[in-house]
Backbone as a ProteinNet text record, in pm:
[ID]
protein_1_A
[PRIMARY]
XXXXXXXXXXXXXXXXXXXXXXXXXXXXXXXXXXXXXXXXXXXXXXXXXXXXXXXXXXXXXXXXXXXXXXXXXXXXXXXXXXXXXXXXXXXX
[TERTIARY]
2300	2205.9	2181.3	2055.9	2033.6	2064.3	2099.5	2126.1	1989.6	1887.7	1751.8	1697.2	1627.2	1563.5	1434.7	1342.4	1237	1216.2	1112.3	1088.9	1055.7	1029.2	1000.3	1129.7	1251.5	1372.4	1446.6	1398.6	1455.5	1608.3	1673.5	1805.3	1893.4	1828.8	1899.5	1845.5	1713.1	1642	1685.1	1612.3	1643.6	1640.3	1699.7	1714.1	1569.9	1544.6	1408.4	1425.9	1538.2	1539.7	1531.1	1542	1529.4	1390.7	1365.6	1219.3	1160.7	1029	953.2	937.9	996.4	987.1	847.5	777.4	641.9	539.4	565.4	479.9	497.9	613.5	663.9	591.5	607.5	550.9	400.8	331	194.8	142.6	212.2	160.3	176.4	282.2	311.4	200.5	181.6	78	-69.3	-97.7	-234.5	-243	-141.3	-140	-152.7	-76.2	-81.2	-218.4	-268.8	-412	-517	-495.6	-596.7	-576.8	-454.9	-436.5	-479.8	-458.8	-507.6	-654.4	-724.8	-862.7	-928.7	-862.4	-898.3	-876.7	-750.6	-728.1	-820.8	-867.5	-966.9	-1113.1	-1140.3	-1261	-1345.1	-1281.6	-1351.4	-1411.4	-1325.8	-1372.3	-1319	-1387.1	-1345.9	-1253.4	-1166.1	-1079.4	-1158.6	-1264.1	-1347.7	-1385.5	-1403.6	-1414.3	-1290.5	-1176.6	-1040.9	-1015.2	-1045.6	-1014.5	-1085.9	-1213.6	-1298	-1257.7	-1207.6	-1157.5	-1033.6	-950.1	-828.3	-860	-956.5	-1000.1	-1061.4	-1160.9	-1202.9	-1099.6	-1005.9	-898.6	-809.1	-787.1	-719.8	-787	-926.8	-1007.4	-1013.7	-1021.4	-1022.5	-893	-790.8	-642.9	-633.5	-682.1	-666.1	-752.1	-859.5	-961.5	-903.2	-851.2	-817.6	-661.3	-582.6	-443.7	-388.5	-436.7	-378.8	-430.5	-555.8	-612.6	-548.4	-495.4	-412	-276.2	-222.8	-100.1	9	-35.6	56.8	113.8	236	280.2	231.6	235.2	190.1	264.6	410.7	489.2	447	424.4	387.8	238.8	142.9	25.5	28.3	111	128.1	183.4	282.6	345.2	241.7	174.3	72.4	-34.1	-77.6	-178.4	-125.4	3.8	69.6	88.9	121.6	138.3	9.6	-103.8	-232.5	-270.6	-238.5	-269.6	-194.7	-82	10.4	-67.2	-106.5	-171	-288.1	-378.6	-501.1	-471.4	-368.2	-330.1	-297.9	-217.2	-180.5	-296.5	-384.6	-509.6	-588.5	-586.9	-676.7	-626.3	-506.5	-445.9	-516.6	-552.3	-625.3	-770.7	-829.1	-969.5	-975	-1077.7	-1099.1	-1242.9
2443.1	2351.2	2325	2318.6	2320.7	2165.5	2160.8	2033	1981.5	2049.1	2010.1	1896.2	1787	1683.8	1656.2	1577.8	1514.3	1378.7	1318.2	1170.9	1118.7	1224.8	1202	1186.9	1225.6	1222.2	1094.9	986.5	853.8	851.3	926.4	922.7	974.2	1058.6	1095.4	1063.7	1001.7	970.6	832.5	776.5	644.6	535.3	434.7	328.5	240.6	179.6	99.4	-11.5	-42.5	-173.2	-112.4	10.7	71.5	77.9	59	63.6	202.2	210.9	320.8	405	504.7	581.7	632.6	690.7	741.6	624.8	511.5	384.5	355.9	347.4	313.1	408.9	546	636.3	624.3	621.9	600	481.4	358.4	250.6	258.6	326.4	350.5	457.1	547	649.3	579.5	517.8	447.6	343.1	262.1	170	226.7	340	414.8	471.5	526.6	588.7	476.6	371.1	263.6	220.2	206.6	187.2	292.8	417.5	527.7	534.7	506.6	516.4	400.3	281.7	173.2	225.1	266.7	320.2	410.7	507.7	604.4	565	439.4	373.9	440.9	494	544.2	435.5	333.2	206.8	85.6	-27.3	-138.7	-223.8	-317.1	-392.4	-474.1	-525	-594.3	-503.6	-380	-280.1	-264.5	-242.7	-228.7	-351.6	-475.3	-596.5	-583.3	-558.7	-546.3	-448.8	-335	-229.8	-283.6	-349.9	-406.6	-510.1	-606	-698.9	-645.4	-545.3	-482.1	-427.7	-352.8	-296.9	-411.5	-511.7	-629.2	-679.5	-690.8	-747.8	-653.9	-517.8	-421.8	-414.9	-425	-434.2	-542	-655.9	-787	-775.5	-713.3	-702.5	-604.7	-494.8	-382.2	-358	-431.6	-421.8	-431.1	-534.5	-571	-460.1	-414.1	-304.2	-167.8	-152.1	-29.4	-41	-140.6	-161.9	-224.6	-279.7	-351.4	-482.8	-511.7	-635.6	-746.1	-868.7	-970.6	-974.6	-944.3	-924.8	-814.8	-697.7	-590	-610	-659.8	-694.8	-789	-890.3	-993.3	-935.6	-843.9	-778.4	-674.3	-601.5	-526.4	-601.2	-714	-794.7	-859.6	-908.2	-956.6	-867.5	-732.5	-623.2	-606.9	-587.2	-560.1	-689.1	-791.6	-924.5	-929.3	-878.8	-877.1	-771.4	-664.3	-570.9	-636.7	-690.4	-762	-864.6	-953.2	-1048.2	-988.5	-879.7	-824.7	-774.3	-716.1	-668.3	-790	-894.5	-1017.9	-1064	-1036	-1084.1	-1016.3	-896.1	-812.2	-835.1	-924.1	-961.9	-1056.5	-1040.2	-1116	-1167.9
-1676.4	-1637.2	-1490.4	-1449	-1298.7	-1237	-1109.7	-1057.6	-997.1	-1018.8	-957.9	-1052.4	-975.8	-1040.2	-975.2	-1029.6	-969.9	-1002.3	-940.4	-966.3	-1102.1	-1187	-1325.8	-1421.2	-1349.6	-1430.9	-1400	-1475.1	-1436.8	-1461.3	-1544.8	-1583.5	-1467.2	-1382	-1266.5	-1132.8	-1141.1	-1022.3	-974.9	-883.7	-827.5	-930	-910.7	-998.4	-990.9	-1102.1	-1099	-1001.9	-958.2	-864	-728.4	-701.6	-572.6	-523.7	-398.6	-333.5	-366.1	-389.6	-420.9	-284.6	-278.5	-155.4	-126.6	-241	-226.5	-186.5	-236.7	-203.9	-65.4	-25.9	109.5	218.7	185.3	268.3	280.8	158.4	156.5	249.4	214.7	293.1	451.3	487	626	678.9	599.1	647.7	659.7	560	561.9	672.5	698.6	792.3	937.9	944.4	1077	1099.6	990.8	1001.6	1039.9	985	1030.1	1167.8	1216.1	1360.3	1445.5	1403.3	1488.1	1492.9	1392.1	1385.1	1480.6	1485.5	1578.3	1720.5	1747.8	1888.7	1932.7	1857.5	1892.8	1883.3	1852.9	1846.2	1735.3	1639.1	1518.9	1431.2	1412.5	1337.3	1425	1405.1	1483.4	1403.9	1463	1399	1276.8	1306.7	1193.7	1071.4	1117.6	994.3	918	996.2	929.1	835	891.6	821.6	695.7	711.1	583.9	482.5	528.1	432.2	354	426.6	371.5	279.1	305	215.3	94.2	109.1	-21.2	-100.8	-37.2	-115.2	-193.9	-127.2	-188.9	-304.3	-286.3	-400.2	-520.4	-488.4	-592.9	-676.4	-607.7	-658.1	-743.3	-689.5	-774.3	-899.6	-893.4	-1006.9	-1101.9	-1076.5	-1158	-1194.8	-1117	-1136.3	-1276.7	-1336.2	-1473.3	-1567.2	-1542.2	-1627.7	-1616.6	-1501.1	-1463.2	-1515.5	-1577	-1634.9	-1537.3	-1424.7	-1339.4	-1401.6	-1387.5	-1441	-1341.4	-1384.5	-1283.7	-1158.2	-1166.7	-1048.6	-947.9	-1004.1	-934	-856.2	-946.4	-884.1	-769.2	-790	-683.1	-549.1	-571.2	-462.9	-393.8	-455.2	-399.2	-327.2	-382.1	-319.1	-200.6	-196.6	-94.6	29.8	-12.1	110.4	161.1	85.6	155.9	228.6	186.9	264.7	398.1	404.7	521.6	614.5	569.1	662.6	708.5	622.5	678.9	786.2	752.3	853.4	987.7	981.9	1106.4	1178.7	1109.1	1185.5	1237.4	1156.7	1221.6	1342.6	1376.2	1495.2	1613.1	1589.6	1693.4	1709.1	1622.4	1642.8	1750.8	1839.2	1960.5	1958
[MASK]
++++++++++++++++++++++++++++++++++++++++++++++++++++++++++++++++++++++++++++++++++++++++++++

């Protein structure tokens, strides 16, 4: 038997209580991309705030339909809200 495993192997993979590495990496990458686009004047801070607000609205609207538990949906919306709030501090 091989010692190789993947994320689909819950018996040997990370516990369900452990933070989702893929999700953390994706959030960091997207937030970094947004900041990079702002720094390069590809989008404005106002554009970035609007993008995050739309993503938050979409997540809130379809999260339950996608199978999110109420706790997971609330956590996702809160994370998006935090990103939006951090961007709003840069609005002048």
